[in-house]
C-alpha positions, 0 to 999 in steps of 0.5 A: 451445280447447274443453275437454270434461268426462269425461260430454260426451266419454262422450256424444259417442262414444255408447258402449254397454254390452253386458251378458252374462249367461250361465246355461245355461237355454236360455229365458234367452236369449230372455228376455234379448233381449226385455228388452234390447229393452224397456230403452231407456235406453242406453247399456246393452244385454243380450245372451247368450252360452255357457253356463257352468254349469246356472243358474236364469233370473232373473226380475229382472236389474238391469243393471250401470253401466259403470264410468266410468273404464273406458268414458274408457279404452276398457276392456273385459272380463268378471265371472264370479260364483257366486251363492247364491241363498236359499229366497226367490229372492234373492242371498245371496251373490255372489263374483267367480271371475274377472275379466278385467281384475282390479279394473276391472268386479268392483264393478259386476257384484257390485253388479248381481247382488246386485239380481236376483231368482230364482223359489225352487228347490223341492226335496224338503223345500220351497224350498232355496239353490243356486249358480250361476255367471254371466258379464257381459261388458263391451263398448264399442259400436264 
């Protein structure tokens, strides 16, 4: 009888995380595809989906880690986050708007988005804070 730990079961199943960042900027889709090809670290892959809101494109996007429990249990889902981007292009505040299922991917999504960087938004009086919404989708490879 052979006993496998969770890590070997997950490795053997060749699980892949599909992260979907969905800002409404068209060039983000192209940049996401380019970044996913550059990042050859399995099991992460970024693919865009439909836009949520008119949002600035992140210039640095950190991929979230797929929670071990969710991967082991075959759970998939998505998290919509609202981010307040500060005057220098960092994430000032990150809040979960919706999550399906609730509580499974929230922490991973927040932790990753807090590390994203954007070009500062320049208004009439110089750099200003903006609020943007993004969707991160967590999917296992079939």
